[in-house]
C-alpha positions in Angstrom: -69.8 8.7 -18.7 -73.4 8.0 -18.0 -75.2 9.1 -14.8 -78.3 7.7 -13.4 -81.5 9.0 -11.7 -83.9 6.4 -10.4 -87.6 6.9 -10.6 -88.9 4.0 -8.6 -90.1 1.2 -10.8 -90.4 3.5 -13.9 -87.2 4.4 -15.6 -83.4 4.6 -15.3 -82.1 7.8 -16.8 -78.7 8.1 -18.6 -77.0 11.2 -19.9 -77.7 10.2 -23.5 -81.4 10.2 -22.8 -81.5 13.3 -20.5 -78.8 15.5 -21.9 -80.2 18.8 -20.6 -78.2 20.1 -17.6 -80.1 21.4 -14.5 -80.6 25.2 -14.5 -81.0 27.4 -11.5 -82.1 31.0 -11.0 -81.2 32.4 -7.6 -82.8 35.5 -6.2 -81.7 38.2 -3.7 -84.1 36.8 -1.0 -82.0 33.6 -0.5 -84.3 31.4 -2.6 -84.1 29.9 -6.0 -86.0 28.2 -8.9 -84.5 24.8 -9.7 -85.3 23.3 -13.1 -84.4 19.7 -14.1 -85.4 17.4 -16.9 -86.5 13.8 -16.3 -87.2 11.1 -18.9 -90.2 8.9 -18.1 -91.1 5.6 -19.7 -94.9 5.4 -19.7 -97.3 2.5 -19.9 -100.9 3.1 -20.9 -103.1 4.2 -17.9 -101.9 5.3 -14.5 -98.2 5.4 -13.7 -96.7 5.7 -10.2 -93.5 7.8 -10.1 -91.1 8.6 -7.2 -88.3 11.1 -7.5 -85.7 11.9 -4.9 -83.1 14.1 -6.6 -84.5 17.2 -5.0 -83.4 19.8 -2.4 -84.2 19.4 1.3 -85.8 22.8 1.4 -88.2 22.4 -1.5 -91.5 24.2 -1.3 -94.0 21.4 -2.1 -96.8 23.7 -3.3 -94.4 25.3 -5.8 -93.7 22.1 -7.8 -94.5 22.2 -11.5 -94.1 19.1 -13.7 -94.8 19.6 -17.4 -93.7 18.1 -20.8 -90.7 19.8 -22.3 -91.9 22.2 -25.0 -90.4 20.3 -27.9 -92.1 17.1 -26.7 -95.4 18.6 -25.5 -97.3 17.6 -28.7 -96.4 13.9 -28.5 -99.4 13.0 -26.3 -101.0 14.4 -23.2 -99.8 13.4 -19.8 -102.3 14.2 -16.9 -101.1 14.7 -13.4 -103.8 13.0 -11.2 -102.0 13.3 -7.8 -98.8 14.8 -6.4 -97.3 14.0 -3.0 -94.3 15.3 -1.1 -92.8 12.9 1.5 -90.6 15.0 3.8 -90.1 12.6 6.7 -87.3 10.2 5.6 -86.5 7.1 7.6 -84.5 7.9 10.8 -84.2 6.3 14.2 -87.2 8.1 15.8 -89.4 7.1 12.9 -88.3 3.5 13.1 -88.9 3.5 16.9 -92.4 4.7 16.3 -92.9 2.1 13.5 -91.9 -0.8 15.8 -93.7 0.6 19.0 -95.2 -2.3 20.9 -92.7 -4.8 19.3 -89.5 -6.3 20.5 -86.2 -5.5 18.7 -82.6 -6.1 19.6 -80.3 -3.6 21.3 -76.5 -3.4 21.4 -75.9 -2.9 25.1 -72.6 -2.2 26.8 -72.0 -4.6 29.8 -68.6 -3.8 31.3 -65.9 -4.2 28.6 -68.3 -6.2 26.4 -71.0 -5.4 24.0 -73.9 -7.8 24.1 -77.1 -8.0 22.0 -80.3 -8.1 24.1 -84.0 -8.1 23.1 -86.1 -5.2 24.4 -89.7 -4.2 23.9 -90.5 -0.7 22.8 -93.2 0.4 25.2 -93.2 4.0 24.0 -91.2 5.4 21.1 -90.7 8.9 22.4 -92.1 10.5 19.3 -94.4 12.8 21.4 -93.7 16.2 22.9 -93.0 17.2 26.5 -92.7 14.3 28.9 -93.7 11.9 26.1 -90.5 12.5 24.1 -88.4 10.0 26.1 -88.6 6.4 24.9 -89.6 3.6 27.4 -88.0 0.2 26.8 -88.7 -3.0 28.6 -85.5 -5.0 29.1 -84.8 -8.0 31.3 -88.4 -7.7 32.7 -87.9 -4.1 33.8 -89.0 -0.8 32.2 -86.5 2.0 31.7 -86.6 5.6 30.3 -84.3 6.1 27.4 -82.6 3.6 25.1 -80.5 0.9 26.7 -78.1 0.9 23.8 -78.0 1.1 20.0 -81.3 -0.2 18.5 -80.9 -2.9 15.8 -83.9 -2.7 13.5 -85.1 -5.3 11.0 -83.9 -4.8 7.4 -85.4 -1.7 5.7 -87.8 -2.5 2.8 -87.1 -1.4 -0.7 -90.0 1.1 -0.7 -88.8 2.9 2.4 -88.3 6.7 2.0 -84.7 7.4 2.8 -84.7 11.1 1.7 -87.3 13.7 0.8 -89.3 12.4 -2.1 -91.8 13.6 -4.7 -94.4 11.1 -5.9 -96.9 11.4 -8.7 -99.8 9.5 -10.2 -99.5 10.2 -13.9 -102.1 9.2 -16.6 -100.8 8.4 -20.1 -102.9 7.7 -23.1 -100.2 5.3 -24.6 -96.9 3.7 -24.0 -93.6 5.3 -24.7 -91.0 7.7 -23.3 -91.4 11.5 -22.9 -89.1 14.2 -21.5 -90.6 16.3 -18.7 -89.4 19.5 -17.0 -89.5 19.6 -13.2 -89.4 23.1 -11.6 -89.8 24.2 -8.0 -88.9 26.9 -5.5 -86.4 26.1 -2.8 -84.6 27.8 0.1 -80.9 27.1 0.8 -79.5 28.7 -2.3 -78.3 32.3 -2.3 -76.0 34.7 -4.1 -74.5 38.1 -3.4 -72.2 40.6 -5.1 -68.9 41.7 -3.5 -66.9 44.6 -4.9 -63.2 45.2 -4.2 -62.0 48.7 -5.1 -58.3 49.4 -5.2 -57.7 53.2 -5.2 -54.7 55.0 -6.6 -52.5 57.1 -4.2 -54.4 60.3 -5.0 -57.8 58.5 -4.9 -58.7 59.8 -8.4 -58.7 56.3 -10.1 -59.4 52.8 -8.9 -59.5 49.3 -10.2 -62.8 47.4 -9.7 -62.9 43.6 -9.1 -66.3 42.2 -8.5 -67.3 38.7 -7.6 -70.5 36.8 -7.6 -70.6 34.5 -4.6 -72.9 31.4 -4.6 -73.8 29.5 -1.4 -75.5 26.1 -1.5 -77.1 24.9 1.7 -80.0 23.1 -0.1 -79.0 19.5 0.7 -78.4 18.7 -3.0 -75.3 18.9 -5.3 -75.6 20.4 -8.8 -73.4 19.2 -11.6 -72.8 21.3 -14.7 -75.7 23.6 -13.8 -76.6 26.6 -15.8 -76.7 29.5 -13.3 -78.7 32.7 -13.4 -79.1 35.5 -10.8 -82.1 37.7 -10.5 -81.4 41.2 -9.1 -84.2 43.2 -7.7 -86.6 43.4 -4.8 -89.1 40.7 -5.6 -92.0 40.1 -3.2 -91.8 36.6 -1.8 -93.9 35.2 1.1 -91.7 33.1 3.4 -93.0 29.5 3.7 -93.3 27.8 7.0 -90.8 25.1 7.7 -87.4 24.2 9.1 -84.1 25.5 7.9 -81.4 23.0 7.3 -77.9 24.1 8.4 -74.9 22.6 6.6 -71.3 23.0 7.4 -69.8 25.1 4.6 -66.5 24.8 2.8 -65.1 27.5 0.5 -63.7 27.4 -2.9 -62.7 30.2 -5.3 -63.2 29.4 -9.0 -59.9 28.7 -10.7 -61.0 30.3 -13.9 -63.4 33.3 -14.2 -66.2 33.0 -16.7 -67.8 36.1 -18.1 -71.1 37.2 -16.6 -73.7 38.6 -18.9 -76.7 40.8 -18.0 -80.1 41.6 -19.5 -83.4 43.2 -18.5 -86.2 40.9 -17.3 -89.6 42.4 -16.5 -88.8 45.0 -13.8 -85.6 43.3 -12.7 -82.1 42.4 -14.1 -81.1 38.9 -14.9 -77.4 37.9 -14.9 -76.2 34.7 -16.5 -72.9 32.7 -16.1 -71.8 31.8 -19.6 -70.5 28.3 -18.7 -72.0 25.5 -16.7 -70.6 25.1 -13.2 -70.6 22.5 -10.4 -72.0 23.6 -7.0 -71.7 21.0 -4.3 -73.9 20.9 -1.2 -72.3 23.0 1.5 -70.1 24.9 -1.0 -69.4 28.6 -1.4 -68.1 29.4 -4.9 -67.0 32.8 -6.4 -67.2 33.7 -10.0 -65.5 36.8 -11.5 -68.1 39.5 -12.4 -66.3 42.7 -13.2 -62.6 43.4 -13.8 -62.2 47.0 -14.7 -59.1 49.3 -14.6 -58.9 53.1 -14.3 -62.3 53.8 -13.0 -62.4 57.5 -12.2 -63.4 58.3 -8.6 -63.3 61.0 -6.1 -63.0 61.5 -2.4 -65.5 63.8 -0.9 -65.4 65.3 2.6 -68.6 66.1 4.4 -69.1 68.1 7.6 -72.7 67.6 8.9 -72.3 69.2 12.3 -75.8 69.3 13.7 -77.1 66.5 16.0 -80.8 66.6 15.7 -83.6 64.5 17.3 -85.9 63.6 14.4 -88.5 62.2 16.7 -89.5 65.8 17.7 -93.0 67.1 16.9 -93.4 70.1 14.6 -94.0 72.6 17.5 -90.8 71.5 19.2 -88.9 72.1 16.0 -90.0 75.7 15.9 -90.0 76.7 19.5 -87.3 74.8 21.4 -84.3 77.1 21.6 -81.9 74.2 22.3 -83.0 72.0 19.3 -80.1 71.4 16.9 -77.5 73.2 19.0 -75.5 70.0 19.9 -72.6 69.5 17.5 -70.2 66.8 16.5 -66.6 67.3 15.2 -66.3 64.5 12.7 -65.8 65.1 9.0 -67.0 62.1 7.1 -65.3 60.5 4.0 -67.4 59.5 1.0 -66.0 57.6 -2.0 -67.8 58.5 -5.2 -67.8 57.2 -8.8 -70.2 57.0 -11.8 -71.5 53.7 -13.0 -71.2 54.6 -16.7 -69.6 52.9 -19.8 -67.3 55.9 -20.3 -66.0 55.3 -16.8 -65.2 51.6 -17.4 -68.4 50.2 -15.9 -71.9 50.9 -17.3 -73.9 47.7 -16.3 -76.6 47.6 -13.6 -74.8 46.8 -10.4 -76.5 44.3 -8.0 -76.6 45.3 -4.4 -73.7 44.1 -2.3 -70.7 45.0 -0.1 -68.0 47.4 -1.4 -64.6 47.2 0.1 -62.0 49.9 -0.5 -58.2 49.4 -0.5 -55.3 51.7 -1.2 -51.6 51.2 -1.7 -49.2 52.5 1.0 -45.6 53.6 0.5 -44.5 50.0 0.5 -46.9 49.2 -2.3 -49.0 47.1 0.0 -52.7 47.2 0.1 -54.3 48.7 3.1 -58.1 48.5 3.9 -59.6 52.0 4.1 -63.3 51.3 4.6 -66.4 49.5 3.3 -70.1 50.0 2.9 -73.1 48.5 1.0 -74.6 49.6 -2.2 -78.2 49.1 -3.3 -79.2 48.0 -6.8 -77.6 50.7 -9.0 -78.8 51.4 -12.5 -76.5 52.4 -15.4 -75.3 56.0 -15.5 -76.1 56.6 -11.8 -73.7 58.1 -9.3 -72.5 56.0 -6.4 -71.6 57.7 -3.1 -70.5 55.6 -0.1 -69.6 56.6 3.4 -66.3 54.9 4.4 -65.3 56.5 7.7 -64.2 59.8 9.2 -61.1 61.9 8.4 -58.4 62.0 11.1 -56.9 65.4 10.0 -60.1 67.3 9.4 -62.2 68.7 12.3 -65.4 70.7 12.4 -67.2 72.8 15.0 -70.7 74.3 14.9 -72.0 77.0 17.2 -75.4 78.6 17.5 -74.7 82.4 18.0 -78.2 83.7 18.2 -81.8 82.5 18.3 -85.1 84.5 18.5 -88.7 83.3 18.2 -91.9 85.3 18.1 -95.0 83.0 18.4 -97.4 86.0 17.8 -95.9 86.9 14.5 -95.1 83.3 13.8 -91.4 83.7 12.9 -88.0 82.8 14.1 -84.4 83.7 13.3 -81.2 81.7 14.0 -77.5 82.4 13.4 -74.7 79.9 13.2 -70.9 80.0 13.0 -69.2 76.9 11.6 -65.4 76.3 11.7 -63.5 73.6 9.7 -59.8 73.0 10.2 -57.5 71.1 7.8 -54.5 69.6 9.4 -53.5 67.6 6.3 -50.5 68.4 4.2 -52.6 68.8 1.1 -55.4 71.1 0.0 -59.0 69.7 0.3 -62.6 70.7 -0.2 -65.1 70.2 2.5 -68.8 70.3 1.8 -70.5 71.8 4.9 -74.1 70.5 5.1 -76.8 72.5 7.1 -80.3 71.2 7.8 -83.0 73.9 8.0 -85.2 71.9 10.3 -87.5 74.4 12.0 -90.0 75.0 9.1 -90.5 74.8 5.3 -90.5 78.6 4.8 -87.0 79.9 5.3 -84.6 82.5 3.9 -80.9 82.8 4.3 -79.3 86.1 5.2 -75.8 87.3 5.7 -74.1 84.1 4.5 -70.3 84.6 4.5 -69.9 81.9 1.8 -71.8 80.8 -1.2 -74.2 77.9 -0.7 -76.2 75.4 -2.8 -79.7 74.5 -2.1 -79.8 70.6 -2.1 -83.5 70.2 -1.2 -86.3 71.9 0.7 -84.6 71.6 4.0 -80.9 71.3 3.2 -78.2 73.7 2.0 -74.5 73.0 1.4 -71.4 75.3 1.6 -68.5 74.0 -0.6 -65.4 75.3 1.2 -61.8 75.1 -0.1 -59.1 74.7 2.5 -55.4 74.9 2.0 -53.0 72.6 3.9 -53.0 73.7 7.6 -55.8 76.2 7.1 -58.8 76.9 9.3 -61.9 78.5 7.8 -64.9 80.0 9.5 -68.3 80.8 7.9 -71.6 82.1 9.3 -75.1 82.5 8.2 -78.5 83.6 9.4 -81.8 81.8 8.6 -85.2 83.4 9.0 -88.3 81.1 9.4 -91.9 82.0 9.1 -95.1 79.9 9.5 
């Protein structure tokens, strides 16, 4: 079935002449590159072309019109002028156009609607007090419209929607296929990950979706969709945002999504063309992987510290770092590797975790966001705090000598496991007073994580309470 795109006074396109489907690349910053092909019938000399099948949020300065590569050698086409008309005909524009003239108004008089002539003294196009129309009706002037204005017939050359216009110079007559590309707001994509964990939390199934949102003011049919993942620098253009009431639809069948490197970013492609209506949200299956190995990690980070302190306060304030919390946090961890059923670069998005209860029903157990994650990287996400695990952190001793420029501090940390199963809790301690430190008299083995952090991995049996202590010496 043929479809038509009108280029005012130039050509009527059909699917047999312009068979290439539109293609779109959507970026993380809620903008996109839209590419379309248009077939133009040229006469020798200067040709005037108007094109309206564009988005409402197009960036005019980004527009590129060029011959399709396969047709570029036919003959040169020179772009002499390009215009973007972003003020389509509406009531306020027509009032301004007919300012000073008399038009008819549908006026309600009791139970009847009558048509009366009224002169537009002021259209109301201005700002402040000037934004209210003044109409002369029945020999009297009034603020505001007396009724519905009835304008003369709109001419054929009126701009009814945002329009691109060109002055194109051609050396000869004939048809040539051109590619139109531009940047636009109103198109966005995101990744959503649903993780269903096994009862012991050691395996999970991963179902990921790519979600497209179209608020551009234009529908796309059989479009080739690509998604660019990465933090690309983009200067936000000035201009209004167009809100559209959205409707939601989940794709009935899930096409495969392919991925490849592109410059310093990752480019994902939908293998089949899709329809994306204006105001529509559509989901496409991205990952469907079973038996992904995962682990649940418990972290007790007991110190409450004010990181806005100055260096001298870190060293000398005896109360710094002594306030404690009791929460033991839960982190869900897995490796993004091929051996673990994944192994493709994961675009940033929201990760939701579920687990089956005793009735085999899914229960929500937490969510968080992941950043862009390369292949073979570990993913660790905070999902909440454990109900049956509690911690306590006490400072037992503190000494500081400003003359010898050293300090010593002793802590006692208690973790209690009220669960019916054994667990391991990683107790994290921040050595915040200075860079030069040495641990003495640690009751448990620890691991140095970085220049200011150590970690005690502690194994607790069901119902067990464990205490550990250590002393840290600082010098500066």
